[in-house]
DSSP file (Angstrom, degrees, kcal/mol; ACC not computed):
  #  RESIDUE AA STRUCTURE BP1 BP2  ACC     N-H-->O    O-->H-N    N-H-->O    O-->H-N    TCO  KAPPA ALPHA  PHI   PSI    X-CA   Y-CA   Z-CA
    1    1 A M              0   0    0      0, 0.0     3,-0.1     0, 0.0    51,-0.0   0.000 360.0 360.0 360.0 -38.7  -71.2    5.0  -38.7
    2    2 A A        -     0   0    0      1,-0.2     5,-0.1     2,-0.1    36,-0.0  -0.324 360.0 -75.2 -72.5 161.0  -69.1    4.4  -41.8
    3    3 A P    >   -     0   0    0      0, 0.0     3,-2.4     0, 0.0     4,-0.3  -0.244  50.5-106.8 -52.4 147.1  -67.0    7.1  -43.2
    4    4 A N  G >  S+     0   0    0      1,-0.3     3,-1.7     2,-0.2     4,-0.4   0.775 114.7  70.0 -50.5 -35.8  -69.1    9.7  -45.1
    5    5 A I  G 3  S+     0   0    0      1,-0.3    -1,-0.3     2,-0.1     3,-0.2   0.722 104.1  43.5 -58.5 -21.4  -67.9    8.5  -48.5
    6    6 A Y  G X  S+     0   0    0     -3,-2.4     3,-1.4     1,-0.1    -1,-0.3   0.403  84.3  97.5-105.9   0.3  -69.9    5.2  -48.0
    7    7 A H  T <  S+     0   0    0     -3,-1.7    -1,-0.1    -4,-0.3    -2,-0.1   0.849  89.8  38.8 -60.3 -37.4  -73.1    6.7  -46.5
    8    8 A Y  T 3  S+     0   0    0     -4,-0.4    -1,-0.3    -3,-0.2     2,-0.2   0.123  94.6 104.6-103.8  21.0  -75.1    6.7  -49.8
    9    9 A R  S <  S-     0   0    0     -3,-1.4     2,-0.5     1,-0.0   140,-0.1  -0.582  76.8-105.8 -94.1 163.3  -73.8    3.4  -51.2
   10   10 A T  E     -A  148   0A   0    138,-0.5   138,-3.3    -2,-0.2     2,-0.4  -0.788  31.6-158.0 -93.5 127.2  -75.8    0.2  -51.2
   11   11 A W  E     -A  147   0A   0     -2,-0.5     2,-0.3   136,-0.2   136,-0.2  -0.818  10.9-173.2-103.9 144.5  -74.8   -2.5  -48.7
   12   12 A Q  E     -A  146   0A   0    134,-3.1   134,-2.5    -2,-0.4     2,-0.4  -0.980  33.1 -99.3-137.6 151.4  -75.6   -6.1  -49.2
   13   13 A L  E     +A  145   0A   0     -2,-0.3   132,-0.2   132,-0.2     3,-0.1  -0.545  38.8 172.8 -68.2 121.9  -75.3   -9.3  -47.1
   14   14 A L  E     +     0   0A   0    130,-3.0     2,-0.3    -2,-0.4   131,-0.2   0.775  64.9  10.3 -99.4 -36.4  -72.2  -11.2  -48.2
   15   15 A F  E     +A  144   0A   0    129,-1.6   129,-2.5    16,-0.1    -1,-0.4  -0.996  57.7 173.2-149.4 139.6  -72.0  -14.0  -45.7
   16   16 A S  E >>  -A  143   0A   0     -2,-0.3     4,-3.7   127,-0.2     3,-0.8  -0.968  29.0-143.8-146.9 130.1  -74.3  -15.2  -43.0
   17   17 A T  H 3> S+     0   0    0    125,-2.1     4,-1.1    -2,-0.3   126,-0.1   0.823 104.4  58.4 -64.8 -28.4  -73.8  -18.4  -40.8
   18   18 A S  H 34 S+     0   0    0    124,-0.4    -1,-0.2     1,-0.1     4,-0.1   0.793 122.3  23.6 -72.0 -25.3  -77.5  -19.0  -41.0
   19   19 A H  H <4 S+     0   0    0     -3,-0.8    -2,-0.2     2,-0.2    -1,-0.1   0.750 133.3  33.9-104.2 -34.3  -77.4  -19.2  -44.8
   20   20 A D  H  < S-     0   0    0     -4,-3.7     3,-0.2     1,-0.3    -3,-0.2   0.471 100.4-124.7-107.4  -5.9  -73.8  -20.1  -45.6
   21   21 A G     <  -     0   0    0     -4,-1.1    -1,-0.3    -5,-0.4    -2,-0.2  -0.434  38.6 -61.6  90.5-168.3  -72.8  -22.4  -42.8
   22   22 A V  S    S+     0   0    0     -2,-0.1     2,-0.5    -4,-0.1    -1,-0.1  -0.389  82.9 122.8-120.0  51.1  -69.9  -22.2  -40.4
   23   23 A S     >  -     0   0    0     -3,-0.2     4,-2.1     1,-0.1     5,-0.1  -0.955  49.0-154.9-117.9 128.8  -66.8  -22.4  -42.6
   24   24 A Y  H  > S+     0   0    0     -2,-0.5     4,-2.9    73,-0.3     5,-0.2   0.889  99.3  55.7 -65.3 -37.6  -64.1  -19.8  -42.7
   25   25 A S  H  > S+     0   0    0      1,-0.2     4,-2.1     2,-0.2    -1,-0.2   0.901 108.7  47.6 -63.0 -38.0  -63.1  -20.9  -46.2
   26   26 A T  H  > S+     0   0    0      2,-0.2     4,-2.9     1,-0.2     5,-0.2   0.915 111.2  51.8 -65.4 -41.5  -66.7  -20.2  -47.3
   27   27 A M  H  X S+     0   0    0     -4,-2.1     4,-2.5     2,-0.2     5,-0.3   0.937 110.3  47.2 -60.6 -46.5  -66.7  -16.9  -45.6
   28   28 A F  H  X S+     0   0    0     -4,-2.9     4,-1.9     1,-0.2    -1,-0.2   0.902 114.7  47.7 -63.2 -38.9  -63.4  -15.8  -47.3
   29   29 A Y  H  < S+     0   0    0     -4,-2.1    -2,-0.2    -5,-0.2    -1,-0.2   0.927 114.1  45.0 -66.8 -44.8  -64.8  -16.9  -50.7
   30   30 A K  H  < S+     0   0    0     -4,-2.9    -2,-0.2     1,-0.2    -1,-0.2   0.878 116.4  45.7 -68.4 -38.7  -68.2  -15.2  -50.2
   31   31 A V  H >< S+     0   0    0     -4,-2.5     3,-1.9    -5,-0.2    -1,-0.2   0.858  84.6 163.6 -75.4 -35.1  -66.7  -11.9  -49.0
   32   32 A G  T 3<  -     0   0    0     -4,-1.9    -1,-0.2    -5,-0.3    -2,-0.1  -0.243  68.7 -25.4  55.7-134.3  -64.0  -11.9  -51.7
   33   33 A K  T 3  S+     0   0    0     -4,-0.1    -1,-0.2    23,-0.1    23,-0.2   0.232  93.7 140.7 -95.9  12.0  -62.3   -8.5  -52.2
   34   34 A S    <   -     0   0    0     -3,-1.9    23,-0.4    23,-0.1   114,-0.1  -0.334  37.2-151.6 -61.0 130.2  -65.3   -6.5  -50.8
   35   35 A C        +     0   0    0      1,-0.2     2,-0.2    21,-0.1    19,-0.1  -0.946  60.9  29.1-159.4 145.3  -64.2   -3.6  -48.7
   36   36 A P  S    S+     0   0    0      0, 0.0   111,-0.7     0, 0.0     2,-0.3   0.637  79.0 179.4 -73.6 173.1  -65.0   -2.0  -46.5
   37   37 A V  E     -CB  53 146A   0     16,-2.2    16,-2.9    18,-0.3     2,-0.5  -0.975  27.6-136.8-138.9 152.8  -67.2   -4.4  -44.6
   38   38 A Y  E     -CB  52 145A   0    107,-2.4   107,-2.7    -2,-0.3     2,-0.6  -0.949  13.8-158.7-103.7 130.7  -69.3   -4.6  -41.5
   39   39 A V  E     -CB  51 144A   0     12,-3.2    12,-2.2    -2,-0.5     2,-0.4  -0.960  19.6-175.8-105.3 115.2  -69.0   -7.8  -39.4
   40   40 A L  E     +CB  50 143A   0    103,-2.8   103,-3.1    -2,-0.6     2,-0.3  -0.891   6.6 175.6-115.1 142.3  -72.1   -8.0  -37.2
   41   41 A M  E     -CB  49 142A   0      8,-2.4     8,-2.2    -2,-0.4     2,-0.4  -0.996  17.7-156.6-144.3 151.7  -72.9  -10.6  -34.6
   42   42 A E  E     -CB  48 141A   0     99,-2.4    98,-3.0    -2,-0.3    99,-1.7  -0.992  18.2-145.1-123.2 134.9  -75.6  -11.3  -32.1
   43   43 A D  E >   - B   0 139A   0      4,-2.2     3,-2.2    -2,-0.4    96,-0.2  -0.391  35.2 -92.7 -92.8 175.9  -74.9  -13.3  -29.0
   44   44 A A  T 3  S+     0   0    0     94,-1.9    95,-0.1     1,-0.3    -1,-0.1   0.686 125.2  55.8 -62.1 -19.6  -77.3  -15.8  -27.3
   45   45 A K  T 3  S-     0   0    0     93,-0.2    -1,-0.3     2,-0.1    92,-0.0   0.404 121.6-104.3 -93.3   1.9  -78.5  -13.0  -25.0
   46   46 A G    <   +     0   0    0     -3,-2.2     2,-0.2     1,-0.3    -2,-0.1   0.492  69.3 148.1  91.1   3.2  -79.5  -10.7  -27.8
   47   47 A N        -     0   0    0     28,-0.0    -4,-2.2    26,-0.0     2,-0.5  -0.550  32.6-155.3 -70.5 134.1  -76.5   -8.3  -27.6
   48   48 A V  E     +C   42   0A   0     26,-0.4    26,-2.8    -2,-0.2     2,-0.3  -0.957  29.7 137.5-117.0 131.6  -75.6   -7.0  -31.1
   49   49 A F  E     +CD  41  73A   0     -8,-2.2    -8,-2.4    -2,-0.5     2,-0.3  -0.922  13.8 144.8-158.0 174.5  -72.0   -5.7  -31.8
   50   50 A G  E     -CD  40  72A   0     22,-2.6    22,-2.1    -2,-0.3     2,-0.4  -0.983  35.9 -75.6 174.9-161.9  -69.3   -5.9  -34.4
   51   51 A L  E     -CD  39  71A   0    -12,-2.2   -12,-3.2    -2,-0.3     2,-0.6  -0.981  15.8-148.9-134.5 137.1  -66.5   -4.5  -36.4
   52   52 A Y  E     -CD  38  70A   0     18,-3.3    18,-1.7    -2,-0.4     2,-0.5  -0.965  25.1-163.6-103.0 117.8  -66.1   -2.1  -39.2
   53   53 A A  E     -C   37   0A   0    -16,-2.9   -16,-2.2    -2,-0.6     4,-0.1  -0.906  16.3-158.6-108.9 125.8  -63.1   -3.3  -41.3
   54   54 A S  S    S+     0   0    0     -2,-0.5     2,-0.3    12,-0.2    -1,-0.1   0.663  79.9  46.1 -75.8 -17.7  -61.6   -0.9  -43.7
   55   55 A Q  S    S-     0   0    0     11,-0.1   -18,-0.3   -20,-0.1   -21,-0.1  -0.791 103.2 -80.1-120.5 164.7  -60.0   -3.7  -45.7
   56   56 A E        -     0   0    0     -2,-0.3     2,-0.6   -23,-0.2   -21,-0.1  -0.294  45.6-110.8 -63.7 147.1  -61.4   -7.0  -47.0
   57   57 A I        +     0   0    0    -23,-0.4     2,-0.3    -4,-0.1    -1,-0.1  -0.718  56.0 163.7 -77.6 121.4  -61.7   -9.9  -44.5
   58   58 A R        -     0   0    0     -2,-0.6     2,-0.6   -25,-0.1    37,-0.2  -0.907  47.7 -89.1-141.0 163.5  -59.1  -12.4  -45.7
   59   59 A D        +     0   0    0     -2,-0.3     2,-0.3    37,-0.1    37,-0.3  -0.658  63.1 151.7 -74.4 115.7  -57.1  -15.4  -44.7
   60   60 A S        -     0   0    0     35,-2.8    35,-0.4    -2,-0.6     4,-0.1  -0.997  50.0-149.4-152.2 142.5  -53.9  -14.0  -43.2
   61   61 A S  S    S+     0   0    0     -2,-0.3     2,-0.3    33,-0.1    35,-0.1   0.247  87.0  58.4 -93.7  12.4  -51.4  -15.0  -40.6
   62   62 A Q  S    S-     0   0    0     33,-0.1    33,-0.4    31,-0.0     2,-0.1  -0.951  92.9 -97.3-136.3 156.5  -50.8  -11.3  -39.7
   63   63 A F        +     0   0    0     -2,-0.3     2,-0.3    31,-0.1    31,-0.2  -0.419  47.3 174.7 -67.3 149.9  -52.9   -8.4  -38.5
   64   64 A Y  B     +F   93   0B   0     29,-2.4    29,-2.0    -2,-0.1     2,-0.2  -0.896  21.1  82.6-146.4 175.1  -54.1   -6.1  -41.2
   65   65 A G        -     0   0    0     -2,-0.3     2,-0.3    27,-0.2    27,-0.1  -0.607  57.7 -97.0 118.1-177.8  -56.4   -3.1  -41.6
   66   66 A T    >   -     0   0    0     -2,-0.2     3,-1.9    25,-0.1   -12,-0.2  -0.800  39.4 -89.8-133.3 175.2  -56.2    0.7  -41.2
   67   67 A G  T 3  S+     0   0    0      1,-0.3    18,-0.6    -2,-0.3    20,-0.0   0.511 114.9  74.9 -66.5  -5.7  -57.0    3.3  -38.6
   68   68 A E  T 3  S+     0   0    0     16,-0.1    -1,-0.3     2,-0.0   -16,-0.0   0.663  76.6 100.6 -77.0 -15.5  -60.5    3.7  -40.2
   69   69 A S    <   +     0   0    0     -3,-1.9    16,-0.5    15,-0.1     2,-0.3  -0.326  49.0 165.8 -67.5 150.6  -61.5    0.4  -38.6
   70   70 A F  E     -D   52   0A   0    -18,-1.7   -18,-3.3    14,-0.1     2,-0.3  -0.978  29.4-129.8-157.2 164.1  -63.6    0.4  -35.4
   71   71 A V  E     +DE  51  83A   0     12,-1.7    12,-3.2    -2,-0.3     2,-0.3  -0.824  29.1 177.4-114.5 159.9  -65.7   -1.8  -33.1
   72   72 A F  E     -DE  50  82A   0    -22,-2.1   -22,-2.6    -2,-0.3     2,-0.3  -0.979  18.6-153.6-156.3 162.3  -69.1   -1.0  -31.9
   73   73 A S  E     -DE  49  81A   0      8,-2.1     8,-3.2    -2,-0.3     2,-0.4  -0.989  21.0-125.6-140.7 150.7  -72.1   -2.2  -29.9
   74   74 A F  E     - E   0  80A   0    -26,-2.8     2,-0.6    -2,-0.3   -26,-0.4  -0.791  14.8-164.1 -93.1 134.7  -75.8   -1.4  -30.1
   75   75 A E  E  >  - E   0  79A   0      4,-3.2     4,-1.1    -2,-0.4     3,-0.4  -0.916  68.6 -35.4-118.2 103.1  -77.5   -0.3  -26.9
   76   76 A G  T  4 S-     0   0    0     -2,-0.6     0, 0.0     1,-0.2     0, 0.0  -0.508 100.1 -58.2  77.0-155.7  -81.2   -0.6  -27.5
   77   77 A T  T  4 S+     0   0    0     -2,-0.2    -1,-0.2    -3,-0.1     3,-0.0   0.604 131.2  35.7-100.3 -14.5  -82.5    0.0  -31.0
   78   78 A L  T  4 S+     0   0    0     -3,-0.4     2,-0.5     1,-0.1    -2,-0.1   0.652  98.2  75.5-115.5 -16.9  -81.3    3.6  -31.5
   79   79 A Y  E  <  -E   75   0A   0     -4,-1.1    -4,-3.2     2,-0.0     2,-0.5  -0.850  50.9-171.4-109.1 131.8  -78.0    4.1  -29.8
   80   80 A V  E     -E   74   0A   0     -2,-0.5     2,-0.6    -6,-0.2    -6,-0.2  -0.975  12.4-151.2-118.0 128.9  -74.6    2.8  -31.1
   81   81 A R  E     -E   73   0A   0     -8,-3.2    -8,-2.1    -2,-0.5     2,-0.4  -0.901  19.9-164.5-100.0 121.0  -71.5    3.0  -29.0
   82   82 A K  E     -E   72   0A   0     -2,-0.6     2,-0.6   -10,-0.2   -10,-0.2  -0.887  12.0-161.3-114.0 134.8  -68.4    3.3  -31.3
   83   83 A Y  E     -E   71   0A   0    -12,-3.2   -12,-1.7    -2,-0.4    46,-0.1  -0.935  15.5-162.6-117.6 107.6  -64.8    2.7  -30.4
   84   84 A K        -     0   0    0     -2,-0.6   -14,-0.1   -14,-0.2     2,-0.1  -0.240  39.4 -65.5 -83.2 172.4  -62.3    4.2  -32.8
   85   85 A W        -     0   0    0    -18,-0.6    42,-0.2   -16,-0.5    -1,-0.2  -0.374  38.0-158.7 -58.4 128.8  -58.6    3.5  -33.2
   86   86 A S        -     0   0    0     40,-3.4    -1,-0.1    39,-0.2    41,-0.1   0.596  30.6-127.3 -85.5 -13.2  -56.7    4.5  -30.0
   87   87 A R  S    S+     0   0    0     39,-0.5    39,-0.1     2,-0.3     3,-0.1   0.559  77.9 119.4  71.5  12.5  -53.4    4.7  -31.9
   88   88 A A  S    S-     0   0    0     37,-0.5     2,-0.3    38,-0.3    38,-0.2   0.823  87.3 -21.5 -74.0 -30.8  -51.8    2.4  -29.3
   89   89 A N        -     0   0    0     37,-0.2    -2,-0.3    36,-0.2    -1,-0.2  -0.910  59.7-112.1-159.8-176.6  -51.0   -0.2  -32.0
   90   90 A E        +     0   0    0     -2,-0.3     2,-1.2    -3,-0.1     3,-0.2  -0.201  65.9 128.1-122.2  40.9  -52.0   -1.3  -35.5
   91   91 A L        +     0   0    0      1,-0.2    12,-0.2    13,-0.1    35,-0.2  -0.630  24.6 144.4 -96.7  74.2  -53.6   -4.6  -34.6
   92   92 A F        +     0   0    0     -2,-1.2    11,-2.5     1,-0.3     2,-0.4   0.976  60.9   2.0 -82.2 -58.0  -56.9   -4.1  -36.3
   93   93 A V  E     -FG  64 102B   0    -29,-2.0   -29,-2.4     9,-0.2     2,-0.4  -0.992  52.9-178.4-138.4 140.5  -58.1   -7.5  -37.8
   94   94 A Y  E     + G   0 101B   0      7,-2.1     7,-3.3    -2,-0.4     2,-0.3  -0.990  10.2 163.6-137.4 126.9  -56.7  -11.0  -37.8
   95   95 A S  E     + G   0 100B   0    -35,-0.4   -35,-2.8   -33,-0.4     5,-0.2  -0.824   5.3 163.2-148.9 105.3  -58.4  -13.9  -39.6
   96   96 A D        -     0   0    0      3,-1.2   -37,-0.1    -2,-0.3     4,-0.1   0.203  66.3 -92.9-111.2  14.7  -56.4  -17.0  -40.2
   97   97 A G  S    S+     0   0    0      2,-0.5   -73,-0.3   -39,-0.1   -72,-0.2   0.358 122.0  63.0  89.2  -7.6  -59.1  -19.6  -41.0
   98   98 A R  S    S-     0   0    0      1,-0.4    16,-0.5   -74,-0.1     2,-0.3   0.517 114.3  -0.3-116.9 -16.5  -59.3  -20.7  -37.4
   99   99 A R  E     - H   0 113B   0     14,-0.2    -3,-1.2    15,-0.1    -2,-0.5  -0.981  56.3-135.0-166.1 159.4  -60.5  -17.5  -35.7
  100  100 A L  E     -GH  95 112B   0     12,-2.1    12,-2.3    -2,-0.3     2,-0.4  -0.996  24.2-171.3-125.0 125.9  -61.3  -13.9  -36.4
  101  101 A L  E     -GH  94 111B   0     -7,-3.3    -7,-2.1    -2,-0.4     2,-0.5  -0.944  13.1-162.3-119.6 140.4  -60.0  -11.2  -34.1
  102  102 A A  E     -GH  93 110B   0      8,-2.4     7,-2.0    -2,-0.4     8,-1.3  -0.973  67.6  -5.9-118.7 115.8  -60.8   -7.5  -33.9
  103  103 A G        -     0   0    0    -11,-2.5     2,-0.2    -2,-0.5   -11,-0.2   0.034  67.6-160.7  85.4 160.9  -58.2   -5.5  -32.0
  104  104 A G        +     0   0    0      4,-0.1    22,-1.3    -3,-0.1    21,-1.2  -0.806  42.1  95.8-157.3-163.3  -55.1   -6.6  -30.2
  105  105 A G  S    S+     0   0    0     -2,-0.2     3,-0.1     1,-0.2    19,-0.1  -0.934 109.5   0.9 103.6-122.2  -52.5   -5.8  -27.6
  106  106 A N  S    S-     0   0    0     -2,-0.6     2,-0.3     1,-0.2    -1,-0.2   0.753 140.6 -13.5 -72.5 -23.4  -53.4   -7.1  -24.2
  107  107 A D  S    S-     0   0    0     -3,-0.2    18,-0.5    16,-0.1     2,-0.3  -0.964  73.2-100.2-165.3 166.8  -56.7   -8.7  -25.5
  108  108 A S        -     0   0    0     -2,-0.3    14,-0.8    16,-0.1    -5,-0.2  -0.765  16.9-139.9 -96.0 145.0  -59.0   -8.6  -28.5
  109  109 A A  S    S+     0   0    0     -7,-2.0    13,-0.8    -2,-0.3    23,-0.4   0.912  94.1  11.2 -63.3 -42.3  -62.2   -6.6  -28.5
  110  110 A I  E     +HI 102 121B   0     -8,-1.3    -8,-2.4    11,-0.2     2,-0.4  -0.998  64.4 180.0-138.3 137.1  -63.8   -9.6  -30.3
  111  111 A R  E     -HI 101 120B   0      9,-2.0     9,-2.2    -2,-0.3     2,-0.5  -0.978   5.5-170.2-135.1 127.6  -62.7  -13.1  -31.0
  112  112 A I  E     -HI 100 119B   0    -12,-2.3   -12,-2.1    -2,-0.4     7,-0.2  -0.980  21.6-136.0-116.1 124.7  -64.8  -15.6  -32.9
  113  113 A D  E >   -H   99   0B   0      5,-2.4     3,-2.1    -2,-0.5   -14,-0.2  -0.105  30.9 -85.8 -80.7 177.7  -63.6  -19.1  -32.8
  114  114 A E  T 3  S+     0   0    0    -16,-0.5   -90,-0.2     1,-0.3   -15,-0.1   0.762 124.1  46.9 -55.7 -35.4  -63.3  -21.7  -35.6
  115  115 A D  T 3  S-     0   0    0    -17,-0.1    -1,-0.3   -92,-0.1   -16,-0.1   0.391 102.7-124.9 -91.8   4.3  -66.8  -23.1  -35.4
  116  116 A F  S <  S+     0   0    0     -3,-2.1    -2,-0.1     2,-0.2     3,-0.1   0.726  91.5  95.1  58.6  22.1  -68.5  -19.6  -35.2
  117  117 A Y  S    S+     0   0    0      1,-0.2    22,-3.1    21,-0.1     2,-0.4   0.812  72.7  50.9-107.3 -47.8  -70.2  -20.8  -32.0
  118  118 A A  E     + J   0 138B   0     20,-0.2    -5,-2.4    18,-0.0     2,-0.3  -0.746  64.6 176.8 -98.4 139.8  -67.9  -19.6  -29.2
  119  119 A G  E     -IJ 112 137B   0     18,-2.6    18,-2.2    -2,-0.4     2,-0.3  -0.910  15.2-154.6-137.4 167.3  -66.8  -16.0  -28.8
  120  120 A H  E     -IJ 111 136B   0     -9,-2.2    -9,-2.0    -2,-0.3     2,-0.4  -0.999   2.8-161.5-142.3 138.5  -64.8  -13.8  -26.5
  121  121 A C  E     +I  110   0B   0     14,-1.9     2,-0.3    -2,-0.3   -11,-0.2  -0.966  20.6 158.9-119.3 141.9  -64.9  -10.1  -25.8
  122  122 A G        -     0   0    0    -14,-0.8     2,-0.8   -13,-0.8    10,-0.2  -0.844  48.6 -84.7-144.9-176.7  -62.1   -8.2  -24.1
  123  123 A I        -     0   0    0     -2,-0.3     2,-0.3     8,-0.1   -14,-0.1  -0.874  48.3-156.1-100.7 111.4  -60.7   -4.7  -23.7
  124  124 A S     >> -     0   0    0     -2,-0.8     4,-1.9     6,-0.1     5,-0.6  -0.674  20.8-146.5 -93.6 136.6  -58.4   -4.1  -26.6
  125  125 A E  T  45S+     0   0    0    -21,-1.2   -37,-0.5   -18,-0.5   -20,-0.2   0.808  99.5  63.8 -67.3 -28.4  -55.5   -1.7  -26.6
  126  126 A T  T  45S+     0   0    0    -22,-1.3   -40,-3.4     1,-0.2   -39,-0.5   0.898 122.8  15.5 -61.6 -42.4  -56.2   -1.1  -30.4
  127  127 A F  T  45S-     0   0    0    -42,-0.2    -2,-0.2   -23,-0.2    -1,-0.2   0.468  87.7-138.7-112.9  -5.4  -59.7    0.4  -29.7
  128  128 A N  T  <5 +     0   0    0     -4,-1.9    -3,-0.2     1,-0.1     2,-0.2   0.897  49.1 167.3  44.2  48.5  -59.6    1.1  -25.9
  129  129 A N      < -     0   0    0     -5,-0.6     2,-0.2   -46,-0.1    -1,-0.1  -0.464  40.5-121.5 -92.7 159.4  -63.1   -0.3  -25.8
  130  130 A E        -     0   0    0     -2,-0.2    -6,-0.1     1,-0.1    -8,-0.1  -0.485  60.2 -67.9 -81.6 167.2  -65.4   -1.3  -23.1
  131  131 A L        -     0   0    0     -2,-0.2    -1,-0.1     1,-0.2    -8,-0.1  -0.393  42.4-159.1 -58.9 130.2  -66.7   -4.9  -23.2
  132  132 A L  S    S-     0   0    0    -23,-0.4     2,-0.2   -10,-0.2    -1,-0.2   0.689  73.7 -16.5 -84.4 -20.2  -69.0   -5.3  -26.2
  133  133 A S  S    S-     0   0    0      1,-0.1     4,-0.1   -60,-0.1   -12,-0.0  -0.803 105.9 -41.3-157.6-167.7  -70.7   -8.4  -24.8
  134  134 A D        -     0   0    0     -2,-0.2   -13,-0.3     1,-0.1    -2,-0.1  -0.369  59.7-111.7 -64.1 154.9  -69.9  -10.9  -22.0
  135  135 A E  S    S+     0   0    0      1,-0.2   -14,-1.9   -15,-0.2     2,-0.5   0.927 110.9  29.4 -56.0 -45.1  -66.3  -12.0  -21.9
  136  136 A A  E    S+J  120   0B   0    -16,-0.2     2,-0.3   -18,-0.0   -16,-0.2  -0.971  85.0 162.3-115.1 130.9  -67.4  -15.5  -23.1
  137  137 A F  E     -J  119   0B   0    -18,-2.2   -18,-2.6    -2,-0.5     2,-0.5  -0.932  37.6-119.1-143.6 164.5  -70.5  -15.7  -25.3
  138  138 A I  E     -J  118   0B   0     -2,-0.3   -94,-1.9   -20,-0.2     2,-0.5  -0.913  31.6-126.6-105.5 133.9  -72.3  -17.9  -27.7
  139  139 A V  E     + B   0  43A   0    -22,-3.1   -96,-0.3    -2,-0.5     3,-0.1  -0.695  30.1 172.7 -83.0 122.0  -72.8  -16.6  -31.2
  140  140 A R  E    S+     0   0A   0    -98,-3.0     2,-0.3    -2,-0.5   -97,-0.2   0.858  72.0  10.6 -90.7 -46.0  -76.4  -16.7  -32.3
  141  141 A N  E     - B   0  42A   0    -99,-1.7   -99,-2.4  -124,-0.1     2,-0.4  -0.989  60.7-174.4-137.1 143.2  -76.0  -14.9  -35.7
  142  142 A F  E     + B   0  41A   0     -2,-0.3  -125,-2.1  -101,-0.2  -124,-0.4  -0.984  14.8 167.4-139.8 123.7  -72.9  -13.8  -37.6
  143  143 A E  E     -AB  16  40A   0   -103,-3.1  -103,-2.8    -2,-0.4     2,-0.4  -0.973  23.9-155.1-139.2 152.2  -73.0  -11.7  -40.8
  144  144 A I  E     -AB  15  39A   0   -129,-2.5  -130,-3.0    -2,-0.3  -129,-1.6  -0.998  15.6-167.5-126.1 127.4  -70.7   -9.7  -43.0
  145  145 A W  E     +AB  13  38A   0   -107,-2.7  -107,-2.4    -2,-0.4     2,-0.3  -0.908   9.2 176.1-114.4 140.6  -72.1   -6.8  -45.1
  146  146 A G  E     -AB  12  37A   0   -134,-2.5  -134,-3.1    -2,-0.4     2,-0.3  -0.848  34.5 -85.7-137.3 173.7  -70.3   -5.1  -47.9
  147  147 A I  E     -A   11   0A   0   -111,-0.7     2,-0.5    -2,-0.3  -136,-0.2  -0.608  33.8-136.8 -84.1 136.9  -70.8   -2.4  -50.6
  148  148 A V  E      A   10   0A   0   -138,-3.3  -138,-0.5    -2,-0.3    -1,-0.0  -0.846 360.0 360.0 -91.9 125.9  -72.4   -3.3  -53.9
  149  149 A D              0   0    0     -2,-0.5    -1,-0.1  -140,-0.1    -2,-0.0   0.429 360.0 360.0 -92.0 360.0  -70.7   -1.7  -56.8
């Protein structure tokens, strides 16, 4: 799923709400300058979906990222549905310490609220995606994976 340059690199778990708690400041600290990263989440119904971010996840009051970013969902154990940049805007990732958004425009593909408990999925102009989960969902697991140098 990641660009070919990263296929043979080693990925490691950088942040997990089950190990590190539910703090955005802890998340920013643990992720550091690692990029690219996969942000993976599982909702209470067992749906698994996420974001590939081409830049580090950081505390910012503005959207950031590049057109290499995408959102995705797993369908079963073998099939991944990937939604690439639509070129409609450049609203890739927003993370201000109170929420994490993937995509923008009329709605975000993914929004995770401050407590890492409540989430929202929508149809984003950035990725022109289908719903990745229910519009409103409960987060069961949240992880960020990055490349080990």
